[in-house]
Phi, psi and omega in degrees: 000124180270154179258131173237150178233131176253136178235138182208165172272151185280066178226129186303320181297336178269327185279318192304319184292337182280335190294320175298326178293316178301313180302317181294319179296318178297317180297334179269006173101005178283148176261103188251130170248132180246125181260114183204180178275162190302328184296342181262003182306311183301316181295318181296316182290327175296330178283353175095001181272157169281137184262133174234121187276144164223158177266136186241145172284349183275352177248129184087156180089171188293335182253019185305130175071010183284102178284350179299323183236028183302314179303322181291340181268353185293322177300314179294319176299318183295320179300316182291315185288322177302319180299329180277327194250342188305309183287328178295317179289322177302318180289325181291323178052061177294153178284335178202159175235149176235126186220151173286137182301340176287347179274078176305321182295330179289319174301318180296320177301316179298320180290313183295318185265358178056053178255130176305136190231150179229136171267148178232109188253114178285347182242183173303147173291153183255127172243102186293348178276341183290139181301313182294316179295315183299317180295318180295313181296323179296319181292322178293320179297320180295326181293335180233048188301315182298304178301324181292321178297313180297319180296325178298319178294317179296322180294317179299318179295318181296318179297318179297317182301326184257011177065033181254154181295153180301147177212137174264168186295322179290325175298326178300318182295330181261010182301131181239143174254176176301333173228129181228113181268128185237126188271038169225153172295153179302328181293336177273332181301129175295123184066035187305325183286351183269354182269137186276189187292349176289341184258123179245114183270092186273353183074186185295143179263092188237127175224137181309133185266340180064034184243024183290332178057227182256029183301133184277080183296341179297340177301330185276355180280154172092009178178171177297144186255131177242126178249132182236126177204139176255017176085197190254354185248291185263070182242008180274076187222071183304323182300323179295316181296323177292323175299321178296319176303315183290322184289322191238354179296134178074011179261186179290344186287139168262111194250132168248122182241117175261118186266345192080177187264000180275346184249135174267112184302331181295339182268002181274351183096186182301132180266123180302151184295336180269011179253143165242118185245125179217155176298321178213157181221161174285091194301315182300315182290325176293318181297331176302335186247013189258143175263322178219140179246119174263111196223162175283346177087020171297148186300316180300314182296317178299314183294322177294324177294313182290331175299336177255009177069028185258122176287166191226158161242124188249131171237091186294144183250326193196171167048234186275359186299325174300324176294318178299317180297319178298318181293321176303313181294318180301320184270000178071024182274354182165197181239154179241135177241161178263129181303318187291337187237004185296143180233167176302315182295322176298317179300311183297312183294320183293315179296317179297320181295314180296327179287322189270332181271115188297339182301324180294314179295321179297317179293322178294323178291325175295320177292326176302319178295321178296321177300314184296321182277348180289330172107336175058215187294331179293316178292323177298315179297318177304314184295321179296316181292323176294320177298313180299319180295320178296318182291331181278342185291000000 
């Protein structure tokens, strides 16, 4: 039995895609330890891995979970997490590690301890040489110039302390290992044909979660179904939810609206009769019954939507979501709106257009086929085991 270690940042969008792979590896006899914060213990243990806790600077405090400036926070996070985990991982002596590219500290652990490493990317892979990627990263860096400059100094000092070669923050985002698993189909990846054999585009890592509970799916019967969700982080936007009430209340749409836990639905005002409003919903099962998904454009949500052949309207909120929205529009998988300027009429017209023009559904169904042939968590598990076998030979 070989030992594997998974490392991740405490963000649901980064963790969720790894769990089906972990479950599959455990089922095939691998001994997996997952290093995460305490709030993720139940999910990790349900996946069959041994849980090892660490304390994170990303949980608690005014910027907790802020993916807007996550790269700038990685040097400080890495200093804290390395101090907690270096000797524990050294004693564990895993045969391989799998880490999210945002885990700078995990890359450092692999380098310091000379452990074969694999990246696991829940989003599109980053090519800092690409014009579109470079322009996007430059604009994000400029928006947080002060924190990025300070983080660059901290990163240089951290690398020196551990005897590692210099690395800049943008280089960190594009860091590649001998095997890099990417949770989008190559056809969705921006510049997909430019990535070499080190990159395996396995598509979304989706396994039935069995968490539907007593959700009233009958609400979606009797009309076209619209699902609305802004994800798990930046969803505290009451004004948007009220706009949705105005745009779709009393219409033909059967609407499921997931608000997240930061918003009290009782404070949103009267809820239209054709709406079902909950803090969270069983997303996979809802998407099975959905005609259009109005989403923030997180990679997991988009891939789950396309896995069910559902076209989208995207209102990006943060991080890489504007790039995802751009890619959706380029491929004809849906429409993209701007958060700062969105109106009730835009919401209504965009959802109706995506519903009524067959081209959007046709493109989503074509992407569904690409998702299916990419292999998902099964192909990812195969690749990890093949990688481990090569390294052991």
